[in-house]
C-alpha positions in Angstrom: 15.6 245.8 -40.1 16.1 242.2 -40.7 17.0 241.2 -44.4 15.3 237.8 -44.1 12.0 237.6 -46.1 9.1 237.2 -43.7 7.1 235.6 -46.4 9.6 232.8 -47.1 8.7 229.4 -45.5 11.3 228.3 -42.8 14.1 226.1 -44.0 13.4 222.4 -42.9 15.7 221.4 -40.2 18.2 218.8 -41.2 17.2 215.3 -40.0 18.5 214.2 -36.7 21.2 211.5 -36.6 18.9 209.2 -34.6 16.2 209.7 -37.5 18.8 208.7 -40.0 20.1 205.7 -38.1 16.6 204.6 -37.4 15.8 204.9 -41.1 18.7 203.2 -42.2 18.2 200.2 -39.7 14.6 199.9 -40.6 15.0 199.6 -44.3 18.7 199.1 -44.9 18.6 195.3 -43.8 15.5 194.8 -45.9 17.1 196.4 -49.0 20.2 194.5 -48.6 18.6 191.2 -48.0 16.4 191.7 -51.1 19.4 192.8 -53.1 21.4 189.6 -52.2 18.2 187.5 -52.9 17.8 189.1 -56.3 21.7 188.6 -57.0 21.3 185.1 -56.0 18.5 184.2 -58.4 20.2 186.3 -61.2 23.4 184.4 -60.7 21.6 180.9 -60.6 19.9 181.8 -63.8 23.0 182.8 -65.5 24.9 179.9 -64.4 22.4 177.7 -65.8 21.8 179.4 -69.2 24.5 178.6 -72.0 26.9 179.4 -73.2 28.8 178.4 -70.0 32.0 180.1 -70.5 32.5 180.9 -66.9 34.2 177.7 -66.0 37.7 178.8 -66.5 37.2 181.6 -64.2 35.4 179.4 -61.7 38.4 176.9 -61.6 40.7 179.6 -61.2 38.7 181.0 -58.3 38.6 177.5 -56.6 42.2 176.9 -57.1 43.0 180.3 -55.3 40.4 179.5 -52.6 42.1 176.2 -51.8 45.5 177.9 -51.6 44.3 180.6 -49.5 42.0 178.4 -46.8 44.0 175.0 -46.5 46.6 176.2 -44.0 44.0 178.3 -41.7 41.6 175.5 -41.9 44.1 173.1 -40.7 45.3 175.4 -37.8 41.7 176.2 -36.9 40.7 172.5 -37.0 43.4 171.4 -34.7 42.8 174.0 -32.1 39.1 173.4 -32.1 39.4 169.7 -31.8 41.8 170.1 -28.9 39.3 172.4 -27.2 35.9 171.2 -28.2 37.0 167.4 -28.6 39.1 167.0 -25.5 38.0 169.5 -22.9 34.2 169.3 -23.6 33.3 165.9 -25.2 36.2 164.0 -23.8 35.6 165.5 -20.3 31.9 164.6 -20.5 32.7 161.1 -21.5 35.3 160.7 -19.1 33.2 161.8 -16.1 30.4 159.4 -17.3 33.1 156.6 -17.4 32.7 156.2 -21.1 36.1 157.4 -22.5 36.2 154.8 -25.1 33.0 156.5 -26.7 34.8 159.8 -27.3 35.9 159.1 -30.9 32.2 158.6 -31.9 31.0 161.6 -30.0 33.6 163.8 -31.8 32.7 162.5 -35.3 28.9 163.3 -34.8 30.0 166.8 -33.5 32.2 167.2 -36.4 29.7 166.4 -39.1 26.9 168.3 -37.6 28.3 171.3 -35.9 32.2 171.9 -35.7 33.3 171.1 -39.2 30.3 173.2 -40.6 30.9 176.5 -38.7 34.7 176.1 -38.9 34.8 175.6 -42.6 32.2 178.1 -43.0 34.0 180.9 -41.1 37.3 180.2 -42.5 35.8 180.3 -46.0 34.1 183.6 -45.3 37.0 185.3 -43.7 39.6 184.3 -46.0 37.8 183.6 -49.4 34.6 185.6 -49.0 36.9 188.8 -47.9 39.0 188.2 -51.0 36.0 188.1 -53.3 34.6 191.3 -51.9 37.7 193.0 -52.2 38.3 191.9 -55.7 35.0 193.1 -56.8 34.9 196.3 -54.7 38.4 197.3 -56.0 37.0 197.0 -59.5 34.1 199.2 -58.6 36.5 201.8 -56.9 38.6 201.8 -60.2 35.4 202.2 -62.2 36.1 198.9 -64.2 32.5 198.0 -63.6 31.1 201.1 -65.4 33.6 200.5 -68.1 32.0 197.0 -68.3 28.6 198.5 -68.6 29.6 200.7 -71.3 31.0 198.0 -73.3 28.0 195.8 -72.8 29.5 193.1 -70.8 27.5 191.4 -68.5 29.3 191.9 -65.0 27.2 189.4 -63.2 28.0 186.8 -65.5 31.7 187.8 -65.7 32.4 188.4 -62.0 29.6 187.1 -59.8 28.6 183.7 -61.3 32.3 182.1 -61.3 32.6 183.0 -57.6 29.2 181.7 -56.7 29.8 178.5 -58.6 33.4 178.3 -57.3 31.9 178.8 -53.6 29.3 176.0 -54.0 31.8 173.5 -55.5 34.8 174.2 -53.3 33.4 174.6 -50.0 32.2 170.8 -49.7 35.9 169.9 -50.7 37.2 172.3 -47.7 34.5 170.8 -45.4 35.8 167.3 -46.1 39.4 168.6 -45.7 38.4 170.0 -42.3 36.9 166.9 -41.1 39.9 165.0 -42.1 42.3 167.5 -40.4 39.9 167.2 -37.1 39.8 163.4 -37.1 43.5 163.2 -37.6 44.3 165.5 -34.8 41.9 163.6 -32.7 43.4 160.1 -33.8 46.8 161.4 -32.7 46.0 163.0 -29.5 43.0 161.2 -28.0 44.2 157.7 -27.3 47.0 158.9 -25.2 45.0 161.3 -23.4 41.9 158.9 -22.6 43.9 155.6 -22.3 42.4 153.5 -25.2 43.7 152.3 -28.2 43.3 153.5 -31.8 41.3 150.3 -32.9 38.7 151.5 -30.3 38.7 155.0 -31.6 38.2 154.0 -35.1 35.5 151.4 -34.1 33.6 154.1 -32.3 34.0 156.5 -35.2 32.6 153.7 -37.6 29.6 152.9 -35.4 28.3 156.4 -34.9 29.1 158.0 -38.5 26.1 157.6 -40.8 25.4 158.5 -44.4 22.7 160.9 -43.5 25.0 162.9 -41.4 27.6 163.2 -44.5 24.8 164.0 -46.9 23.7 166.7 -44.7 27.0 168.1 -44.1 27.4 168.2 -48.0 24.3 169.9 -48.5 25.1 172.5 -45.9 28.6 173.1 -47.4 27.2 173.7 -50.8 24.6 176.3 -49.5 27.1 178.0 -47.4 29.6 178.3 -50.1 27.3 179.8 -52.5 25.7 182.1 -49.8 29.1 183.5 -48.7 30.0 184.2 -52.4 26.5 186.1 -53.0 27.2 188.0 -50.0 30.9 189.0 -50.9 29.6 189.8 -54.6 26.9 192.1 -53.3 29.0 194.0 -50.9 31.7 194.3 -53.6 29.1 195.5 -56.2 27.4 198.0 -53.7 30.8 199.4 -52.3 31.1 203.1 -52.3 33.7 205.7 -51.2 36.7 204.4 -52.9 39.3 202.5 -51.1 37.6 203.2 -47.6 34.3 201.9 -49.0 36.1 198.7 -50.2 37.3 198.0 -46.6 34.0 198.5 -45.1 32.4 196.0 -47.8 35.1 193.5 -46.6 34.2 194.0 -43.1 30.7 193.8 -43.6 30.9 190.7 -45.8 32.5 188.8 -42.9 30.1 189.9 -40.3 27.0 189.3 -42.5 28.5 185.8 -43.6 29.1 184.7 -39.8 25.6 185.7 -38.9 24.0 183.8 -41.9 26.2 180.7 -41.3 25.2 180.5 -37.8 21.6 181.0 -38.4 21.4 178.8 -41.3 23.2 176.0 -39.4 20.9 176.3 -36.3 17.7 176.2 -38.6 19.2 173.2 -40.6 19.8 171.2 -37.4 16.4 171.8 -36.2 14.8 170.8 -39.4 17.1 167.9 -39.7 16.6 166.3 -36.3 12.8 167.0 -36.9 12.6 165.3 -40.1 15.0 162.4 -39.1 14.4 161.6 -35.3 16.5 158.4 -35.6 19.5 160.7 -36.2 19.2 161.7 -32.4 20.0 158.2 -31.3 22.6 157.3 -34.0 25.4 157.4 -31.6 26.7 154.1 -30.7 29.8 153.0 -28.9 
């Protein structure tokens, strides 16, 4: 005789792994996107609401970001200008018999594409991962719970300085990236393509427009704030101890890269649609 009560309803089967994955895929991204949007709105409100005692922490964060990012940015910029400027744009202008216009083509490519995602990826990979690790490690050590017990606003104390620092320092890093790229091109391109540096600078001045500079600065500000929000959200929601902190750092980099590429593509589409003259701004 069986000891199992026949009147007891059968125990529900555990959810299948495929169902769990589908559920997390269907709602996880929406929940994450909503959480990041909410965090950005709260951080923006707190940044604009006095007292603004977060400036000291924001300055410290900006200083650390510059120290961490300048060297990797210089290396990546040099590699990209050699690969993209020489082998792509330089090769195209040389085939067309217009090698003297390589400088103008490079500066337009820098301001609209290469400097944007080069700076964004370095900022996300170096500074963004550090921000996520900082907040995530505090979460693992239960410091955030202690702040809640003490009545301290953790968003104002930890998130706002990072968002403000990201929005302000990313344009500085972006202009440094443009400087590194242009210096590398000025040193290497004339000897490679057989024209003088005067021709290079003339082509650069003729192709660079104020509209491109303003558009690049706007993108740098948005990317800096966006990466800081992603890093802060992933740090605040990290779980599982030190292993969870590592996952949060990895997710920060992946999500930030995807957002940077998507935002840059959308911005360029809107930019060239609103300002069609920018499509013919390249001059020799």
